[in-house]
C-alpha positions as CSV (number, residue, x, y, z in Angstrom):
1,M,1.5,-40.5,-0.1
2,S,3.4,-37.8,-1.3
3,E,2.0,-35.3,-3.9
4,P,3.5,-35.3,-7.6
5,T,5.7,-32.4,-8.3
6,P,4.4,-30.5,-11.3
7,A,5.5,-30.4,-14.2
8,V,7.8,-27.6,-15.8
9,S,6.8,-25.5,-18.3
10,R,9.3,-25.2,-21.4
11,R,9.8,-21.6,-20.7
12,A,10.1,-22.1,-17.1
13,V,12.9,-24.5,-17.6
14,T,14.9,-22.1,-19.9
15,R,14.6,-19.1,-17.5
16,T,15.8,-21.8,-14.6
17,A,18.6,-22.5,-16.6
18,A,19.5,-19.3,-17.6
19,A,19.6,-18.0,-14.2
20,T,21.7,-21.4,-13.0
21,G,24.3,-20.4,-15.5
22,L,24.7,-17.2,-14.1
23,A,25.2,-18.4,-10.8
24,L,27.4,-20.8,-11.5
25,L,29.5,-18.7,-14.6
26,F,29.9,-16.0,-11.2
27,G,30.1,-18.7,-8.5
28,A,27.1,-17.8,-6.6
29,A,27.4,-20.0,-4.0
30,A,24.2,-22.4,-2.4
31,T,25.0,-20.5,0.9
32,G,22.5,-17.7,-0.2
33,R,25.4,-15.5,-1.5
34,A,24.5,-12.8,-3.9
35,G,25.2,-14.4,-7.7
36,A,26.2,-12.3,-10.5
37,A,25.3,-8.7,-10.7
38,T,24.8,-7.2,-14.6
39,R,24.7,-3.4,-14.8
40,I,22.6,-2.3,-17.5
41,D,22.6,1.3,-17.3
42,A,24.1,3.8,-15.1
43,R,20.8,3.1,-12.2
44,T,19.9,-0.7,-13.4
45,V,21.5,-3.5,-12.2
46,D,20.4,-7.3,-12.8
47,V,20.9,-9.6,-9.9
48,S,21.0,-13.4,-9.8
49,V,20.0,-14.6,-6.6
50,P,20.6,-18.4,-5.6
51,S,17.2,-19.4,-3.5
52,A,16.8,-22.3,-1.8
53,A,13.0,-21.5,-1.9
54,L,13.2,-22.2,-6.0
55,G,15.8,-24.8,-6.1
56,A,17.6,-22.6,-8.2
57,A,18.8,-19.1,-8.9
58,A,16.3,-16.2,-10.0
59,P,17.0,-12.4,-11.4
60,V,16.3,-9.5,-9.6
61,R,16.3,-6.1,-11.7
62,L,16.8,-3.3,-9.4
63,I,17.2,0.8,-10.1
64,L,19.5,2.4,-8.0
65,P,18.8,5.7,-6.7
66,S,21.0,8.6,-8.8
67,T,23.3,9.4,-6.2
68,Y,23.7,5.6,-5.0
69,D,27.9,5.8,-5.2
70,D,28.2,8.6,-3.7
71,H,26.9,7.8,-0.4
72,P,27.8,4.6,1.1
73,E,26.7,5.2,4.1
74,R,23.3,5.5,3.5
75,T,20.2,2.6,3.5
76,Y,17.7,3.3,1.1
77,P,13.5,2.3,1.4
78,V,12.4,-0.1,-1.2
79,L,9.8,-0.5,-4.1
80,Y,8.5,-3.7,-5.0
81,L,7.5,-4.0,-8.3
82,L,5.7,-7.2,-9.2
83,H,4.8,-8.6,-12.9
84,G,2.1,-10.3,-14.2
85,A,1.6,-13.7,-16.2
86,H,3.4,-14.6,-18.7
87,D,6.2,-12.0,-18.4
88,D,9.3,-11.5,-16.6
89,Y,11.1,-9.0,-13.8
90,T,11.9,-6.9,-16.8
91,S,8.1,-5.7,-17.6
92,W,8.0,-2.8,-15.2
93,T,11.4,-1.3,-17.1
94,R,10.0,-2.3,-20.6
95,E,6.6,-0.9,-20.3
96,T,6.8,2.2,-17.9
97,D,9.0,5.0,-17.1
98,I,9.7,4.1,-13.5
99,E,13.5,4.8,-14.1
100,A,12.6,8.4,-14.8
101,L,9.9,8.7,-12.7
102,T,12.7,8.2,-9.3
103,E,15.2,10.0,-11.0
104,G,16.4,12.3,-8.4
105,R,14.7,10.4,-5.1
106,D,16.3,8.3,-2.3
107,L,14.9,4.5,-2.7
108,I,15.8,1.3,-4.5
109,V,13.1,-0.1,-7.1
110,A,13.6,-3.8,-6.7
111,M,11.3,-6.1,-9.6
112,P,11.9,-9.9,-8.5
113,D,10.8,-12.8,-10.5
114,G,7.7,-14.1,-10.3
115,G,7.8,-17.1,-12.1
116,P,6.4,-18.0,-15.9
117,T,2.3,-17.2,-14.3
118,G,3.7,-14.1,-12.4
119,I,1.7,-15.8,-9.1
120,P,4.2,-15.1,-6.4
121,T,2.6,-17.8,-4.0
122,T,3.8,-21.4,-2.6
123,W,2.7,-23.9,-4.9
124,R,1.4,-26.9,-4.1
125,S,4.1,-29.0,-4.7
126,G,7.2,-26.8,-6.6
127,P,8.5,-23.5,-5.8
128,D,7.9,-21.1,-3.2
129,Y,8.0,-17.8,-4.7
130,E,6.3,-16.1,-1.4
131,T,9.5,-17.0,0.2
132,F,11.6,-16.0,-2.8
133,Q,10.2,-12.1,-2.8
134,L,9.6,-11.6,1.2
135,T,12.4,-13.4,2.8
136,E,15.5,-14.1,0.4
137,V,15.5,-11.1,-1.7
138,P,15.4,-8.6,0.9
139,A,18.0,-10.6,2.6
140,V,20.3,-9.8,-0.3
141,L,19.2,-6.5,-0.7
142,A,19.7,-5.6,2.6
143,R,23.1,-7.4,3.2
144,D,24.7,-6.0,-0.7
145,W,22.5,-3.3,-1.7
146,R,21.6,-1.0,1.1
147,A,18.5,-1.4,1.5
148,S,16.0,-0.5,4.5
149,S,13.6,-2.3,6.4
150,V,10.8,0.3,4.6
151,R,8.8,-1.5,1.7
152,A,6.0,-0.7,-0.5
153,V,5.2,-3.0,-2.9
154,A,2.7,-2.7,-6.1
155,G,1.9,-5.0,-9.3
156,I,-0.1,-5.7,-12.0
157,S,-2.4,-8.5,-12.7
158,T,-1.1,-12.0,-11.2
159,G,1.5,-9.2,-9.6
160,G,-1.4,-7.3,-7.8
161,Y,-2.9,-9.9,-6.5
162,G,0.8,-10.9,-5.1
163,A,0.9,-7.1,-3.7
164,M,-2.0,-7.8,-1.7
165,A,-1.5,-11.5,-0.8
166,H,1.7,-10.6,0.4
167,A,0.5,-7.3,2.5
168,A,-2.1,-9.4,4.0
169,R,-0.1,-12.2,4.8
170,H,2.3,-10.5,6.6
171,P,1.0,-7.5,8.5
172,G,3.2,-4.5,8.9
173,L,6.0,-5.9,6.0
174,F,4.8,-3.2,4.0
175,T,4.2,0.3,4.7
176,A,1.8,0.3,1.8
177,A,0.2,-1.7,-1.2
178,A,-1.1,-1.5,-4.4
179,S,-3.1,-3.6,-7.4
180,Y,-4.1,-3.0,-10.5
181,S,-6.6,-5.2,-12.2
182,G,-5.6,-7.9,-9.6
183,I,-6.6,-11.3,-8.7
184,L,-8.2,-10.2,-5.5
185,D,-10.5,-13.1,-4.6
186,T,-9.5,-15.8,-5.5
187,T,-12.8,-17.6,-4.8
188,A,-14.7,-15.7,-6.4
189,A,-16.8,-17.1,-9.7
190,G,-14.8,-17.1,-12.4
191,V,-11.6,-16.6,-10.7
192,P,-11.0,-20.0,-10.3
193,A,-11.0,-20.8,-13.7
194,V,-9.2,-17.7,-14.8
195,V,-6.1,-18.9,-12.7
196,D,-6.0,-22.4,-14.0
197,A,-6.0,-21.7,-17.7
198,I,-2.8,-19.2,-16.7
199,V,-1.1,-22.4,-15.2
200,A,-2.3,-24.2,-18.3
201,R,-1.0,-21.9,-20.5
202,E,2.5,-22.8,-19.2
203,D,1.9,-26.2,-19.7
204,L,2.2,-27.0,-15.7
205,L,0.2,-29.8,-14.3
206,P,-3.7,-29.0,-13.5
207,Y,-4.4,-28.1,-10.3
208,S,-0.6,-27.8,-9.1
209,L,-0.7,-24.5,-7.9
210,W,-3.3,-24.9,-5.1
211,G,-4.8,-28.2,-6.1
212,S,-8.6,-27.9,-6.6
213,A,-10.8,-24.8,-6.3
214,V,-13.4,-27.3,-4.3
215,L,-11.7,-30.1,-3.3
216,D,-8.7,-27.8,-1.5
217,F,-10.9,-25.1,-0.8
218,L,-9.3,-24.5,2.3
219,T,-5.5,-23.8,0.7
220,W,-7.2,-21.3,-2.1
221,N,-8.6,-19.4,0.8
222,D,-5.2,-19.2,2.6
223,H,-3.8,-17.5,-0.3
224,N,-6.7,-15.5,-1.0
225,P,-6.3,-11.7,-0.2
226,R,-10.3,-10.9,0.4
227,A,-10.3,-13.9,3.3
228,R,-6.6,-13.1,5.0
229,A,-8.2,-8.7,4.8
230,T,-8.0,-8.7,8.3
231,G,-3.9,-8.5,7.6
232,L,-4.4,-5.2,5.5
233,R,-5.2,-2.6,8.6
234,G,-3.6,0.0,9.1
235,T,-1.7,-0.4,6.0
236,P,-2.4,2.6,3.2
237,L,-4.0,0.8,0.1
238,Y,-4.6,1.6,-3.4
239,L,-6.8,-0.8,-5.8
240,S,-8.2,-0.3,-9.7
241,S,-10.1,-2.6,-11.8
242,G,-11.6,-1.8,-15.3
243,S,-15.5,-3.2,-16.4
244,G,-13.7,-4.5,-19.5
245,L,-16.3,-5.2,-21.8
246,A,-18.8,-3.0,-20.4
247,G,-18.1,0.2,-21.8
248,G,-14.8,-1.5,-23.5
249,T,-13.5,-0.6,-26.8
250,G,-13.7,-3.9,-28.7
251,S,-10.6,-5.6,-27.4
252,L,-12.0,-9.2,-27.0
253,L,-10.0,-11.1,-24.6
254,P,-8.4,-8.4,-22.5
255,E,-11.9,-7.2,-21.9
256,A,-13.1,-10.4,-21.0
257,L,-10.4,-11.0,-18.8
258,E,-10.8,-7.5,-17.0
259,S,-14.7,-8.0,-16.7
260,T,-13.9,-11.1,-14.7
261,L,-11.3,-9.5,-12.7
262,W,-13.8,-6.8,-11.8
263,L,-16.1,-8.9,-9.7
264,S,-13.4,-10.4,-7.6
265,A,-12.1,-6.2,-7.1
266,H,-15.5,-5.6,-5.8
267,T,-15.8,-7.9,-3.5
268,F,-12.9,-7.5,-1.8
269,A,-13.3,-3.7,-1.5
270,A,-16.4,-4.9,0.1
271,T,-14.8,-6.7,2.8
272,L,-12.5,-3.9,3.8
273,A,-15.3,-2.1,4.1
274,V,-17.5,-4.3,6.5
275,L,-13.9,-4.8,8.0
276,G,-13.6,-0.6,8.5
277,I,-10.2,-1.2,6.4
278,S,-10.0,2.4,4.6
279,A,-8.5,2.2,0.4
280,T,-8.1,4.1,-2.1
281,T,-10.3,2.4,-4.6
282,H,-10.7,3.1,-8.6
283,F,-13.2,1.2,-10.6
284,Y,-13.7,2.4,-14.1
285,A,-15.5,1.8,-17.0
286,G,-14.8,-0.3,-19.7
287,G,-11.0,-0.7,-19.6
288,E,-8.7,-3.7,-21.1
289,H,-6.3,-5.8,-19.3
290,S,-3.1,-3.7,-20.5
291,W,-0.4,-1.7,-19.5
292,A,-2.3,1.4,-20.9
293,Y,-4.5,1.5,-18.1
294,W,-2.0,-0.2,-15.4
295,T,0.4,2.7,-16.3
296,R,-1.9,5.3,-15.4
297,E,-3.2,3.8,-12.2
298,F,0.5,3.6,-11.0
299,T,1.2,6.8,-11.6
300,T,-1.8,8.1,-9.7
301,S,-1.0,5.6,-6.6
302,W,2.2,7.1,-6.8
303,P,1.9,10.0,-4.2
304,M,0.4,7.3,-1.7
305,L,3.8,5.0,-2.6
306,A,6.1,7.5,-2.4
307,H,4.6,8.8,1.3
308,A,4.8,5.5,2.5
309,L,8.6,5.2,1.6
310,G,9.6,8.7,2.8
311,V,10.3,10.0,-0.1
312,P,9.2,13.2,-2.2
313,E,6.2,12.8,-4.7
């Protein structure tokens, strides 16, 4: 018996319809040719990428080098930045100064859509955001935007999961990976409940992601950064997480979520240590699951990412 197709949230329907409308308006073909490219400012472009993996077009926001138009013969390394749950591909430009930070540096910043949950993975029955982010988007960037094969990845929250899961499941694809308050051990105590709550908040069917954390443990583990940690050997890594409620400031829900993911980050780091895989870690007291901390951690990890991409710090 085939598995039921997961319900699609109202937010996902709205976003998919908008992306599909853009693709039709600008003549995006089902063969995978890039669709609409909307210039946001001098360096920022939104591209609608037709996706067989998703069954519809989906957006990726690009920040181009300052001298991009002056050197049509050049190719550029790419820094992929992944968003968190209940947000979208615009979050990094909305919440950080990533455009100013990369001013004058010869790289492309790519911020692909990860769906309403921000969990960029292959769903049990439905969209395949892993293929979208790792195969379809890079193909469009290489073909149409002069992206090279040098890539680094970083993400916050569920995007932090994506950064480490992508790098672990596809060894050698990224020259560095960074996670800020990411879900780094999907089977750690309390984490399946958090993941299920993220799915439920988007009005998606229970177990539509990887199935039941108990009955479908092998699937959960196959997508678990900790279980796939051997794939990270040789990749420069940065991971950070706060203790949340312990030493927090009183913002109960963001601190409680950070506390739950604290254990996940520690079990992941411990596994790396046992395997002899080096990583830069920053486990800090207190903290919330918020951009106030992620922006700081991204800035701290920037030298590692820049070095891996071959650009000035």
